[in-house]
N, CA and C atoms of all chains as a GROMACS GRO file, in nm:
protein
  639
    1MET      N    1   9.514   6.909   9.980
    1MET     CA    2   9.491   7.037   9.828
    1MET      C    3   9.379   7.028   9.800
    2ALA      N    4   9.307   7.115   9.732
    2ALA     CA    5   9.170   7.119   9.711
    2ALA      C    6   9.181   7.120   9.530
    3THR      N    7   9.114   6.969   9.514
    3THR     CA    8   9.132   6.948   9.367
    3THR      C    9   9.046   7.115   9.327
    4ALA      N   10   9.071   7.170   9.226
    4ALA     CA   11   9.053   7.292   9.159
    4ALA      C   12   9.047   7.285   9.009
    5ALA      N   13   8.946   7.338   8.934
    5ALA     CA   14   9.031   7.325   8.788
    5ALA      C   15   9.044   7.512   8.794
    6ALA      N   16   8.996   7.562   8.856
    6ALA     CA   17   9.014   7.722   8.897
    6ALA      C   18   9.072   7.727   9.025
    7VAL      N   19   9.128   7.877   9.030
    7VAL     CA   20   9.236   7.947   9.098
    7VAL      C   21   9.231   8.028   9.142
    8VAL      N   22   9.188   8.094   9.261
    8VAL     CA   23   9.244   8.258   9.288
    8VAL      C   24   9.330   8.292   9.324
    9PHE      N   25   9.397   8.377   9.239
    9PHE     CA   26   9.578   8.344   9.237
    9PHE      C   27   9.620   8.444   9.326
   10ASP      N   28   9.696   8.448   9.412
   10ASP     CA   29   9.706   8.531   9.505
   10ASP      C   30   9.836   8.562   9.490
   11ALA      N   31   9.894   8.704   9.520
   11ALA     CA   32   9.983   8.771   9.470
   11ALA      C   33  10.121   8.733   9.550
   12SER      N   34  10.127   8.643   9.651
   12SER     CA   35  10.225   8.590   9.826
   12SER      C   36  10.225   8.417   9.692
   13ALA      N   37  10.132   8.355   9.636
   13ALA     CA   38  10.208   8.290   9.564
   13ALA      C   39  10.291   8.309   9.429
   14GLU      N   40  10.291   8.413   9.382
   14GLU     CA   41  10.315   8.429   9.299
   14GLU      C   42  10.479   8.448   9.301
   15LEU      N   43  10.506   8.566   9.406
   15LEU     CA   44  10.594   8.585   9.467
   15LEU      C   45  10.737   8.472   9.499
   16GLU      N   46  10.652   8.400   9.578
   16GLU     CA   47  10.717   8.258   9.624
   16GLU      C   48  10.822   8.226   9.548
   17VAL      N   49  10.744   8.228   9.430
   17VAL     CA   50  10.837   8.180   9.302
   17VAL      C   51  10.977   8.268   9.326
   18LEU      N   52  10.995   8.388   9.297
   18LEU     CA   53  11.165   8.435   9.324
   18LEU      C   54  11.182   8.446   9.474
   19LEU      N   55  11.097   8.495   9.553
   19LEU     CA   56  11.112   8.532   9.637
   19LEU      C   57  11.106   8.403   9.779
   20PRO      N   58  11.142   8.324   9.733
   20PRO     CA   59  11.145   8.141   9.846
   20PRO      C   60  11.109   8.168  10.007
   21ASP      N   61  11.014   8.126  10.032
   21ASP     CA   62  10.990   8.157  10.215
   21ASP      C   63  11.085   8.005  10.255
   22THR      N   64  11.040   7.899  10.211
   22THR     CA   65  11.136   7.769  10.304
   22THR      C   66  11.096   7.704  10.106
   23ALA      N   67  11.163   7.610  10.101
   23ALA     CA   68  11.181   7.487  10.004
   23ALA      C   69  11.037   7.422   9.946
   24ALA      N   70  11.009   7.392  10.044
   24ALA     CA   71  10.813   7.317  10.080
   24ALA      C   72  10.711   7.466   9.949
   25ARG      N   73  10.741   7.559  10.030
   25ARG     CA   74  10.691   7.644   9.975
   25ARG      C   75  10.687   7.752   9.808
   26PHE      N   76  10.788   7.683   9.814
   26PHE     CA   77  10.825   7.722   9.694
   26PHE      C   78  10.832   7.612   9.581
   27ALA      N   79  10.822   7.463   9.647
   27ALA     CA   80  10.786   7.345   9.545
   27ALA      C   81  10.611   7.383   9.529
   28LEU      N   82  10.532   7.363   9.625
   28LEU     CA   83  10.394   7.504   9.545
   28LEU      C   84  10.369   7.500   9.527
   29ALA      N   85  10.445   7.676   9.477
   29ALA     CA   86  10.434   7.741   9.439
   29ALA      C   87  10.482   7.696   9.267
   30VAL      N   88  10.583   7.653   9.234
   30VAL     CA   89  10.593   7.627   9.098
   30VAL      C   90  10.533   7.536   9.083
   31ASP      N   91  10.458   7.388   9.107
   31ASP     CA   92  10.335   7.298   9.063
   31ASP      C   93  10.240   7.378   9.059
   32LEU      N   94  10.162   7.484   9.120
   32LEU     CA   95  10.068   7.605   9.074
   32LEU      C   96  10.098   7.652   8.941
   33LEU      N   97  10.217   7.710   8.922
   33LEU     CA   98  10.319   7.788   8.813
   33LEU      C   99  10.294   7.687   8.729
   34GLU      N  100  10.334   7.607   8.740
   34GLU     CA  101  10.348   7.536   8.605
   34GLU      C  102  10.183   7.412   8.550
   35GLN      N  103  10.070   7.407   8.615
   35GLN     CA  104   9.989   7.404   8.586
   35GLN      C  105   9.912   7.500   8.514
   36ILE      N  106   9.905   7.637   8.577
   36ILE     CA  107   9.935   7.751   8.552
   36ILE      C  108   9.906   7.741   8.407
   37GLY      N  109  10.086   7.747   8.405
   37GLY     CA  110  10.164   7.750   8.240
   37GLY      C  111  10.090   7.684   8.148
   38SER      N  112  10.072   7.554   8.185
   38SER     CA  113   9.988   7.388   8.046
   38SER      C  114   9.874   7.411   8.078
   39ASN      N  115   9.787   7.493   8.145
   39ASN     CA  116   9.636   7.504   8.123
   39ASN      C  117   9.564   7.445   8.128
   40LYS      N  118   9.661   7.371   8.272
   40LYS     CA  119   9.563   7.278   8.369
   40LYS      C  120   9.495   7.327   8.451
   41LEU      N  121   9.524   7.478   8.515
   41LEU     CA  122   9.462   7.506   8.608
   41LEU      C  123   9.400   7.648   8.547
   42LEU      N  124   9.338   7.696   8.548
   42LEU     CA  125   9.275   7.852   8.505
   42LEU      C  126   9.308   7.966   8.601
   43ALA      N  127   9.328   8.006   8.603
   43ALA     CA  128   9.430   8.122   8.762
   43ALA      C  129   9.335   8.253   8.713
   44HIS      N  130   9.242   8.310   8.825
   44HIS     CA  131   9.186   8.398   8.808
   44HIS      C  132   9.315   8.515   8.906
   45VAL      N  133   9.291   8.589   8.907
   45VAL     CA  134   9.316   8.767   8.962
   45VAL      C  135   9.262   8.854   8.976
   46PRO      N  136   9.259   8.926   9.062
   46PRO     CA  137   9.199   9.086   9.069
   46PRO      C  138   9.309   9.171   9.020
   47LEU      N  139   9.265   9.309   9.003
   47LEU     CA  140   9.333   9.474   8.976
   47LEU      C  141   9.503   9.405   9.015
   48ILE      N  142   9.442   9.414   9.119
   48ILE     CA  143   9.585   9.453   9.223
   48ILE      C  144   9.700   9.383   9.200
   49PHE      N  145   9.647   9.226   9.187
   49PHE     CA  146   9.779   9.123   9.165
   49PHE      C  147   9.892   9.206   9.098
   50PHE      N  148   9.880   9.253   9.015
   50PHE     CA  149   9.986   9.318   8.944
   50PHE      C  150  10.052   9.415   9.015
   51ASN      N  151  10.000   9.486   9.054
   51ASN     CA  152  10.042   9.627   9.141
   51ASN      C  153  10.119   9.564   9.271
   52GLU      N  154  10.081   9.442   9.321
   52GLU     CA  155  10.126   9.409   9.477
   52GLU      C  156  10.276   9.270   9.443
   53VAL      N  157  10.243   9.222   9.330
   53VAL     CA  158  10.402   9.129   9.294
   53VAL      C  159  10.477   9.311   9.200
   54ALA      N  160  10.449   9.340   9.154
   54ALA     CA  161  10.559   9.466   9.133
   54ALA      C  162  10.686   9.530   9.271
   55ALA      N  163  10.530   9.575   9.392
   55ALA     CA  164  10.556   9.598   9.423
   55ALA      C  165  10.618   9.514   9.541
   56GLY      N  166  10.583   9.434   9.516
   56GLY     CA  167  10.745   9.345   9.678
   56GLY      C  168  10.832   9.255   9.559
   57CYS      N  169  10.843   9.318   9.445
   57CYS     CA  170  10.982   9.251   9.337
   57CYS      C  171  11.028   9.417   9.404
   58ALA      N  172  11.003   9.490   9.396
   58ALA     CA  173  11.062   9.661   9.374
   58ALA      C  174  11.110   9.642   9.572
   59ARG      N  175  11.058   9.640   9.629
   59ARG     CA  176  11.107   9.620   9.844
   59ARG      C  177  11.188   9.564   9.778
   60GLU      N  178  11.185   9.429   9.722
   60GLU     CA  179  11.315   9.332   9.712
   60GLU      C  180  11.421   9.399   9.683
   61VAL      N  181  11.452   9.468   9.596
   61VAL     CA  182  11.533   9.471   9.492
   61VAL      C  183  11.642   9.626   9.575
   62ARG      N  184  11.495   9.693   9.670
   62ARG     CA  185  11.574   9.814   9.746
   62ARG      C  186  11.633   9.741   9.813
   63GLY      N  187  11.589   9.654   9.898
   63GLY     CA  188  11.620   9.582  10.012
   63GLY      C  189  11.752   9.518   9.983
   64GLY      N  190  11.776   9.480   9.846
   64GLY     CA  191  11.947   9.421   9.832
   64GLY      C  192  11.908   9.249   9.853
   65ARG      N  193  11.800   9.198   9.854
   65ARG     CA  194  11.713   9.099   9.798
   65ARG      C  195  11.697   8.985   9.730
   66THR      N  196  11.730   9.038   9.658
   66THR     CA  197  11.718   9.025   9.495
   66THR      C  198  11.791   9.163   9.390
   67THR      N  199  11.764   9.120   9.227
   67THR     CA  200  11.869   9.155   9.156
   67THR      C  201  11.747   9.257   9.125
   68GLN      N  202  11.781   9.367   9.016
   68GLN     CA  203  11.673   9.413   8.951
   68GLN      C  204  11.673   9.342   8.848
   69ALA      N  205  11.748   9.322   8.799
   69ALA     CA  206  11.793   9.203   8.604
   69ALA      C  207  11.681   9.168   8.655
   70ASP      N  208  11.696   9.047   8.752
   70ASP     CA  209  11.664   8.886   8.814
   70ASP      C  210  11.449   8.954   8.818
   71ALA      N  211  11.459   9.061   8.909
   71ALA     CA  212  11.307   9.116   8.908
   71ALA      C  213  11.246   9.168   8.796
   72LYS      N  214  11.321   9.193   8.686
   72LYS     CA  215  11.238   9.262   8.512
   72LYS      C  216  11.260   9.127   8.448
   73ALA      N  217  11.339   9.047   8.493
   73ALA     CA  218  11.352   8.973   8.427
   73ALA      C  219  11.211   8.822   8.433
   74PHE      N  220  11.186   8.857   8.607
   74PHE     CA  221  11.039   8.689   8.624
   74PHE      C  222  10.958   8.904   8.618
   75LEU      N  223  10.893   8.970   8.627
   75LEU     CA  224  10.797   9.021   8.610
   75LEU      C  225  10.783   9.023   8.435
   76GLY      N  226  10.903   9.052   8.320
   76GLY     CA  227  10.893   9.013   8.199
   76GLY      C  228  10.764   8.914   8.212
   77ARG      N  229  10.838   8.785   8.217
   77ARG     CA  230  10.797   8.598   8.213
   77ARG      C  231  10.676   8.625   8.250
   78LEU      N  232  10.551   8.662   8.372
   78LEU     CA  233  10.454   8.686   8.413
   78LEU      C  234  10.364   8.731   8.319
   79GLY      N  235  10.402   8.881   8.197
   79GLY     CA  236  10.357   8.920   8.101
   79GLY      C  237  10.297   8.726   8.046
   80ALA      N  238  10.368   8.656   8.042
   80ALA     CA  239  10.317   8.516   7.881
   80ALA      C  240  10.238   8.413   8.034
   81LEU      N  241  10.244   8.459   8.151
   81LEU     CA  242  10.135   8.355   8.184
   81LEU      C  243   9.983   8.359   8.220
   82PRO      N  244   9.904   8.233   8.102
   82PRO     CA  245   9.792   8.305   8.115
   82PRO      C  246   9.686   8.341   8.253
   83LEU      N  247   9.654   8.398   8.285
   83LEU     CA  248   9.557   8.447   8.350
   83LEU      C  249   9.411   8.556   8.356
   84SER      N  250   9.326   8.534   8.406
   84SER     CA  251   9.181   8.576   8.360
   84SER      C  252   9.185   8.739   8.468
   85LEU      N  253   9.219   8.790   8.388
   85LEU     CA  254   9.157   8.938   8.497
   85LEU      C  255   9.077   9.008   8.568
   86SER      N  256   9.033   8.966   8.637
   86SER     CA  257   8.904   9.011   8.678
   86SER      C  258   8.888   9.186   8.748
   87VAL      N  259   8.829   9.273   8.674
   87VAL     CA  260   8.839   9.443   8.704
   87VAL      C  261   8.754   9.474   8.748
   88GLU      N  262   8.733   9.537   8.880
   88GLU     CA  263   8.635   9.540   8.947
   88GLU      C  264   8.649   9.667   8.984
   89ILE      N  265   8.538   9.793   8.892
   89ILE     CA  266   8.453   9.980   8.922
   89ILE      C  267   8.382   9.953   9.041
   90HIS      N  268   8.428   9.989   9.116
   90HIS     CA  269   8.362  10.065   9.266
   90HIS      C  270   8.395  10.187   9.345
   91PRO      N  271   8.295  10.252   9.353
   91PRO     CA  272   8.314  10.370   9.433
   91PRO      C  273   8.436  10.326   9.578
   92ALA      N  274   8.471  10.407   9.627
   92ALA     CA  275   8.576  10.383   9.777
   92ALA      C  276   8.473  10.372   9.834
   93ALA      N  277   8.360  10.386   9.866
   93ALA     CA  278   8.239  10.335   9.947
   93ALA      C  279   8.184  10.215   9.972
   94ASP      N  280   8.212  10.179   9.872
   94ASP     CA  281   8.161   9.994   9.878
   94ASP      C  282   8.291   9.916   9.878
   95TRP      N  283   8.399   9.958   9.858
   95TRP     CA  284   8.502   9.898   9.891
   95TRP      C  285   8.518   9.902   9.995
   96PHE      N  286   8.504   9.947  10.082
   96PHE     CA  287   8.533  10.016  10.280
   96PHE      C  288   8.403   9.904  10.342
   97ASP      N  289   8.257   9.909  10.283
   97ASP     CA  290   8.211   9.835  10.319
   97ASP      C  291   8.247   9.727  10.344
   98ARG      N  292   8.257   9.683  10.218
   98ARG     CA  293   8.293   9.529  10.190
   98ARG      C  294   8.405   9.478  10.299
   99ALA      N  295   8.526   9.562  10.315
   99ALA     CA  296   8.654   9.511  10.345
   99ALA      C  297   8.565   9.507  10.510
  100ILE      N  298   8.458   9.566  10.561
  100ILE     CA  299   8.424   9.604  10.684
  100ILE      C  300   8.343   9.506  10.740
  101LYS      N  301   8.294   9.445  10.615
  101LYS     CA  302   8.153   9.343  10.632
  101LYS      C  303   8.265   9.188  10.630
  102MET      N  304   8.367   9.215  10.560
  102MET     CA  305   8.455   9.054  10.566
  102MET      C  306   8.513   9.083  10.680
  103SER      N  307   8.515   9.168  10.756
  103SER     CA  308   8.658   9.152  10.867
  103SER      C  309   8.746   9.082  10.833
  104CYS      N  310   8.807   9.204  10.704
  104CYS     CA  311   8.984   9.211  10.619
  104CYS      C  312   9.014   9.305  10.561
  105GLN      N  313   9.118   9.299  10.537
  105GLN     CA  314   9.193   9.468  10.459
  105GLN      C  315   9.084   9.489  10.332
  106VAL      N  316   9.095   9.563  10.279
  106VAL     CA  317   9.078   9.611  10.111
  106VAL      C  318   9.111   9.535  10.032
  107ALA      N  319   9.286   9.492  10.023
  107ALA     CA  320   9.365   9.387   9.940
  107ALA      C  321   9.280   9.277   9.932
  108HIS      N  322   9.278   9.193  10.071
  108HIS     CA  323   9.242   9.137  10.091
  108HIS      C  324   9.046   9.044  10.007
  109SER      N  325   9.023   9.189  10.050
  109SER     CA  326   8.847   9.143  10.002
  109SER      C  327   8.848   9.145   9.837
  110ALA      N  328   8.944   9.182   9.776
  110ALA     CA  329   8.934   9.206   9.637
  110ALA      C  330   8.962   9.039   9.553
  111TYR      N  331   9.053   8.996   9.663
  111TYR     CA  332   9.059   8.838   9.601
  111TYR      C  333   8.969   8.712   9.714
  112LEU      N  334   8.879   8.767   9.776
  112LEU     CA  335   8.841   8.659   9.865
  112LEU      C  336   8.683   8.703   9.747
  113THR      N  337   8.628   8.822   9.749
  113THR     CA  338   8.529   8.811   9.667
  113THR      C  339   8.539   8.738   9.548
  114LEU      N  340   8.619   8.775   9.455
  114LEU     CA  341   8.636   8.701   9.310
  114LEU      C  342   8.597   8.555   9.356
  115ALA      N  343   8.701   8.466   9.465
  115ALA     CA  344   8.682   8.309   9.507
  115ALA      C  345   8.563   8.303   9.560
  116LEU      N  346   8.457   8.372   9.601
  116LEU     CA  347   8.338   8.332   9.668
  116LEU      C  348   8.255   8.363   9.536
  117ASP      N  349   8.277   8.446   9.493
  117ASP     CA  350   8.205   8.428   9.306
  117ASP      C  351   8.217   8.312   9.226
  118LEU      N  352   8.312   8.308   9.254
  118LEU     CA  353   8.319   8.195   9.139
  118LEU      C  354   8.307   8.011   9.185
  119ARG      N  355   8.355   8.092   9.320
  119ARG     CA  356   8.330   7.958   9.412
  119ARG      C  357   8.468   7.814   9.390
  120VAL      N  358   8.581   7.947   9.353
  120VAL     CA  359   8.726   7.847   9.355
  120VAL      C  360   8.796   7.854   9.482
  121PRO      N  361   8.888   7.766   9.543
  121PRO     CA  362   8.956   7.792   9.618
  121PRO      C  363   9.027   7.926   9.558
  122ILE      N  364   9.147   7.956   9.693
  122ILE     CA  365   9.215   8.104   9.682
  122ILE      C  366   9.383   7.986   9.705
  123ALA      N  367   9.506   8.015   9.601
  123ALA     CA  368   9.608   7.998   9.650
  123ALA      C  369   9.694   8.174   9.728
  124THR      N  370   9.723   8.084   9.827
  124THR     CA  371   9.773   8.242   9.937
  124THR      C  372   9.840   8.203  10.011
  125PHE      N  373  10.000   8.267  10.060
  125PHE     CA  374  10.106   8.203  10.152
  125PHE      C  375  10.039   8.343  10.260
  126ASP      N  376   9.954   8.423  10.247
  126ASP     CA  377   9.959   8.546  10.320
  126ASP      C  378   9.881   8.467  10.463
  127GLY      N  379   9.914   8.477  10.537
  127GLY     CA  380   9.880   8.394  10.648
  127GLY      C  381   9.704   8.481  10.709
  128GLY      N  382   9.724   8.676  10.645
  128GLY     CA  383   9.610   8.711  10.694
  128GLY      C  384   9.485   8.676  10.573
  129LEU      N  385   9.522   8.684  10.458
  129LEU     CA  386   9.414   8.641  10.369
  129LEU      C  387   9.371   8.544  10.369
  130ALA      N  388   9.488   8.404  10.439
  130ALA     CA  389   9.444   8.305  10.429
  130ALA      C  390   9.287   8.273  10.566
  131THR      N  391   9.355   8.368  10.685
  131THR     CA  392   9.251   8.385  10.790
  131THR      C  393   9.132   8.490  10.763
  132ALA      N  394   9.125   8.518  10.669
  132ALA     CA  395   9.024   8.654  10.626
  132ALA      C  396   8.948   8.486  10.516
  133ALA      N  397   9.007   8.424  10.448
  133ALA     CA  398   8.924   8.312  10.379
  133ALA      C  399   8.840   8.211  10.449
  134LYS      N  400   8.928   8.198  10.560
  134LYS     CA  401   8.829   8.060  10.637
  134LYS      C  402   8.695   8.160  10.715
  135SER      N  403   8.735   8.259  10.772
  135SER     CA  404   8.581   8.346  10.841
  135SER      C  405   8.480   8.372  10.723
  136ASN      N  406   8.493   8.347  10.578
  136ASN     CA  407   8.474   8.374  10.497
  136ASN      C  408   8.404   8.297  10.474
  137LYS      N  409   8.459   8.165  10.491
  137LYS     CA  410   8.394   8.026  10.423
  137LYS      C  411   8.446   8.070  10.288
  138ALA      N  412   8.563   8.072  10.240
  138ALA     CA  413   8.610   8.038  10.106
  138ALA      C  414   8.726   7.922  10.134
  139ARG      N  415   8.713   7.889  10.007
  139ARG     CA  416   8.869   7.777   9.984
  139ARG      C  417   9.017   7.795   9.983
  140LEU      N  418   9.056   7.779  10.054
  140LEU     CA  419   9.203   7.768  10.057
  140LEU      C  420   9.218   7.681   9.989
  141TYR      N  421   9.375   7.656   9.889
  141TYR     CA  422   9.431   7.561   9.752
  141TYR      C  423   9.466   7.537   9.826
  142TRP      N  424   9.577   7.525   9.926
  142TRP     CA  425   9.701   7.516  10.044
  142TRP      C  426   9.643   7.508  10.172
  143PRO      N  427   9.676   7.417  10.276
  143PRO     CA  428   9.585   7.433  10.403
  143PRO      C  429   9.784   7.549  10.412
  144ILE      N  430   9.757   7.643  10.500
  144ILE     CA  431   9.842   7.744  10.590
  144ILE      C  432   9.858   7.790  10.684
  145MET      N  433   9.552   9.043   7.482
  145MET     CA  434   9.466   9.018   7.570
  145MET      C  435   9.376   9.106   7.517
  146LYS      N  436   9.278   8.977   7.551
  146LYS     CA  437   9.090   9.013   7.525
  146LYS      C  438   9.046   9.030   7.617
  147VAL      N  439   8.937   9.098   7.603
  147VAL     CA  440   8.815   9.120   7.697
  147VAL      C  441   8.706   9.024   7.669
  148ILE      N  442   8.675   8.905   7.752
  148ILE     CA  443   8.566   8.802   7.783
  148ILE      C  444   8.435   8.882   7.797
  149ASP      N  445   8.440   8.958   7.913
  149ASP     CA  446   8.259   8.998   7.940
  149ASP      C  447   8.326   9.169   8.004
  150GLN      N  448   8.293   9.249   7.843
  150GLN     CA  449   8.310   9.371   7.928
  150GLN      C  450   8.169   9.421   7.919
  151PHE      N  451   8.188   9.511   8.061
  151PHE     CA  452   8.054   9.524   8.138
  151PHE      C  453   7.947   9.460   8.112
  152ILE      N  454   7.981   9.411   8.259
  152ILE     CA  455   7.886   9.285   8.224
  152ILE      C  456   7.836   9.334   8.374
  153GLN      N  457   7.705   9.384   8.429
  153GLN     CA  458   7.694   9.405   8.552
  153GLN      C  459   7.665   9.285   8.636
  154PRO      N  460   7.739   9.262   8.683
  154PRO     CA  461   7.754   9.139   8.818
  154PRO      C  462   7.636   9.083   8.859
  155LYS      N  463   7.508   8.962   8.863
  155LYS     CA  464   7.353   8.961   8.866
  155LYS      C  465   7.396   8.900   9.034
  156GLY      N  466   7.272   9.015   9.114
  156GLY     CA  467   7.280   8.984   9.226
  156GLY      C  468   7.418   9.056   9.307
  157ARG      N  469   7.495   9.097   9.309
  157ARG     CA  470   7.550   9.173   9.369
  157ARG      C  471   7.522   9.328   9.444
  158GLY      N  472   7.483   9.410   9.399
  158GLY     CA  473   7.391   9.469   9.478
  158GLY      C  474   7.242   9.438   9.551
  159THR      N  475   7.230   9.341   9.561
  159THR     CA  476   7.121   9.249   9.618
  159THR      C  477   7.167   9.148   9.705
  160SER      N  478   7.288   9.063   9.625
  160SER     CA  479   7.299   8.966   9.773
  160SER      C  480   7.270   9.021   9.925
  161LYS      N  481   7.284   8.892  10.022
  161LYS     CA  482   7.271   8.904  10.090
  161LYS      C  483   7.392   8.872  10.169
  162ARG      N  484   7.502   8.818  10.129
  162ARG     CA  485   7.679   8.746  10.091
  162ARG      C  486   7.774   8.869  10.155
  163ALA      N  487   7.796   8.897  10.273
  163ALA     CA  488   7.912   8.940  10.271
  163ALA      C  489   7.999   8.912  10.140
  164GLY      N  490   8.011   9.108  10.130
  164GLY     CA  491   8.120   9.102   9.990
  164GLY      C  492   8.072   9.162   9.915
  165ALA      N  493   7.884   9.134   9.857
  165ALA     CA  494   7.797   9.172   9.778
  165ALA      C  495   7.850   9.306   9.788
  166THR      N  496   7.866   9.332   9.691
  166THR     CA  497   7.884   9.567   9.610
  166THR      C  498   7.830   9.559   9.489
  167ARG      N  499   7.769   9.720   9.483
  167ARG     CA  500   7.767   9.757   9.353
  167ARG      C  501   7.901   9.759   9.283
  168GLY      N  502   7.814   9.758   9.125
  168GLY     CA  503   7.994   9.812   9.059
  168GLY      C  504   7.979   9.687   8.962
  169ARG      N  505   8.034   9.711   8.875
  169ARG     CA  506   8.098   9.640   8.726
  169ARG      C  507   8.213   9.570   8.736
  170GLN      N  508   8.269   9.448   8.672
  170GLN     CA  509   8.338   9.400   8.696
  170GLN      C  510   8.319   9.330   8.520
  171PHE      N  511   8.497   9.349   8.498
  171PHE     CA  512   8.481   9.316   8.317
  171PHE      C  513   8.580   9.188   8.352
  172SER      N  514   8.595   9.064   8.260
  172SER     CA  515   8.799   9.004   8.301
  172SER      C  516   8.843   9.014   8.149
  173VAL      N  517   8.955   9.002   8.136
  173VAL     CA  518   8.987   9.020   8.099
  173VAL      C  519   9.144   8.941   8.069
  174GLN      N  520   9.140   8.807   7.947
  174GLN     CA  521   9.237   8.747   7.950
  174GLN      C  522   9.344   8.782   7.949
  175VAL      N  523   9.476   8.790   8.001
  175VAL     CA  524   9.604   8.834   7.940
  175VAL      C  525   9.703   8.697   7.938
  176GLY      N  526   9.829   8.674   7.886
  176GLY     CA  527   9.867   8.597   7.836
  176GLY      C  528   9.834   8.457   7.776
  177THR      N  529   9.888   8.353   7.720
  177THR     CA  530   9.780   8.280   7.650
  177THR      C  531   9.858   8.141   7.600
  178PRO      N  532   9.778   8.014   7.644
  178PRO     CA  533   9.808   7.891   7.724
  178PRO      C  534   9.914   7.859   7.640
  179GLY      N  535  10.010   7.788   7.624
  179GLY     CA  536  10.071   7.719   7.473
  179GLY      C  537  10.242   7.748   7.519
  180PRO      N  538  10.322   7.653   7.441
  180PRO     CA  539  10.446   7.708   7.498
  180PRO      C  540  10.541   7.782   7.493
  181GLU      N  541  10.466   7.916   7.497
  181GLU     CA  542  10.569   8.049   7.556
  181GLU      C  543  10.486   8.085   7.719
  182ALA      N  544  10.390   8.003   7.749
  182ALA     CA  545  10.370   8.025   7.868
  182ALA      C  546  10.443   7.937   8.008
  183GLU      N  547  10.477   7.827   7.908
  183GLU     CA  548  10.556   7.730   8.000
  183GLU      C  549  10.670   7.763   7.934
  184ALA      N  550  10.736   7.783   7.898
  184ALA     CA  551  10.863   7.859   7.852
  184ALA      C  552  10.889   7.964   8.002
  185ALA      N  553  10.765   7.991   8.038
  185ALA     CA  554  10.814   8.132   8.112
  185ALA      C  555  10.838   8.057   8.223
  186VAL      N  556  10.711   7.958   8.212
  186VAL     CA  557  10.724   7.939   8.349
  186VAL      C  558  10.815   7.845   8.472
  187ARG      N  559  10.933   7.840   8.373
  187ARG     CA  560  11.047   7.745   8.378
  187ARG      C  561  11.188   7.867   8.376
  188ALA      N  562  11.134   7.985   8.331
  188ALA     CA  563  11.258   8.064   8.336
  188ALA      C  564  11.232   8.124   8.500
  189MET      N  565  11.038   8.159   8.493
  189MET     CA  566  11.093   8.258   8.634
  189MET      C  567  11.062   8.107   8.772
  190VAL      N  568  11.100   7.999   8.724
  190VAL     CA  569  11.112   7.925   8.800
  190VAL      C  570  11.242   7.880   8.866
  191GLU      N  571  11.359   7.890   8.750
  191GLU     CA  572  11.512   7.903   8.736
  191GLU      C  573  11.554   8.072   8.759
  192LEU      N  574  11.479   8.154   8.750
  192LEU     CA  575  11.522   8.260   8.854
  192LEU      C  576  11.495   8.238   8.988
  193GLY      N  577  11.394   8.117   9.006
  193GLY     CA  578  11.392   8.161   9.185
  193GLY      C  579  11.533   8.059   9.240
  194LYS      N  580  11.520   7.932   9.181
  194LYS     CA  581  11.621   7.901   9.228
  194LYS      C  582  11.805   7.940   9.272
  195ARG      N  583  11.748   8.071   9.214
  195ARG     CA  584  11.888   8.119   9.175
  195ARG      C  585  11.899   8.243   9.350
  196GLN      N  586  11.794   8.223   9.408
  196GLN     CA  587  11.766   8.343   9.496
  196GLN      C  588  11.787   8.273   9.652
  197LYS      N  589  11.802   8.335   9.767
  197LYS     CA  590  11.778   8.218   9.856
  197LYS      C  591  11.710   8.227   9.936
  198VAL      N  592  11.670   8.094   9.985
  198VAL     CA  593  11.543   8.070  10.040
  198VAL      C  594  11.534   8.152  10.209
  199GLY      N  595  11.467   8.202  10.221
  199GLY     CA  596  11.433   8.278  10.404
  199GLY      C  597  11.294   8.352  10.394
  200LYS      N  598  11.278   8.300  10.494
  200LYS     CA  599  11.150   8.311  10.540
  200LYS      C  600  11.144   8.439  10.640
  201ARG      N  601  11.213   8.572  10.700
  201ARG     CA  602  11.190   8.672  10.724
  201ARG      C  603  11.212   8.776  10.588
  202LEU      N  604  11.268   8.757  10.491
  202LEU     CA  605  11.229   8.778  10.385
  202LEU      C  606  11.176   8.730  10.277
  203GLY      N  607  11.114   8.640  10.290
  203GLY     CA  608  10.979   8.569  10.152
  203GLY      C  609  10.865   8.690  10.114
  204ALA      N  610  10.836   8.581  10.041
  204ALA     CA  611  10.722   8.643   9.970
  204ALA      C  612  10.577   8.689  10.092
  205ALA      N  613  10.560   8.597  10.171
  205ALA     CA  614  10.434   8.626  10.271
  205ALA      C  615  10.493   8.742  10.313
  206ALA      N  616  10.631   8.758  10.384
  206ALA     CA  617  10.596   8.900  10.449
  206ALA      C  618  10.676   8.999  10.412
  207VAL      N  619  10.670   9.012  10.255
  207VAL     CA  620  10.678   9.108  10.160
  207VAL      C  621  10.528   9.152  10.194
  208ILE      N  622  10.433   9.071  10.104
  208ILE     CA  623  10.296   9.064  10.070
  208ILE      C  624  10.236   9.116  10.221
  209LYS      N  625  10.268   9.058  10.320
  209LYS     CA  626  10.217   9.103  10.468
  209LYS      C  627  10.247   9.266  10.448
  210THR      N  628  10.398   9.318  10.477
  210THR     CA  629  10.404   9.420  10.485
  210THR      C  630  10.394   9.547  10.384
  211GLU      N  631  10.392   9.498  10.276
  211GLU     CA  632  10.219   9.575  10.162
  211GLU      C  633  10.095   9.588  10.158
  212ARG      N  634  10.037   9.580  10.228
  212ARG     CA  635   9.947   9.501  10.254
  212ARG      C  636   9.860   9.578  10.405
  213ARG      N  637   9.973   9.647  10.491
  213ARG     CA  638  10.027   9.690  10.608
  213ARG      C  639   9.923   9.832  10.556
   0.00000   0.00000   0.00000
């Protein structure tokens, strides 16, 4: 695990707490969340973070994996988590160029650019984002 | 909610040769506040998570992968 006082917090890491992949990943995500909640770690998120977390919860409620009540409670609590929300305003052509340059999805490029600009690792369980991070020389908070 | 750097033109973004550099505007907003409320929120989120089934096929990584497809 990388030593860091700040991290870029991916939606997959947040969702791991509500929708655990494995017990080991759940434990990692809980540890990260506790560090963020106790202000030991500053978490940066791009604007799409909240959309992705909400979309993930909605998908899993529709699929019957979790209940609407649990998802609503989870998302409500997320509002109290101290996060530095980075809002970027770019023309669509610039988002496109960036994703092409970085050879990744546009959503990944939002997280990657934040991590590269701030020189902090990315906490993610998304294999696609992890691969893009490695190829763009961004650090990962967890090896996945 | 507190605006940290309102409409700062990021330095070097328009001229940097680094991959990912773009034009545009960026600002940061602090959401949530560190302290007992945040710590209680984390505990509540973790308790919610403990009630869910663990499953790779249906887990967070798979959900995000599908959403980003």
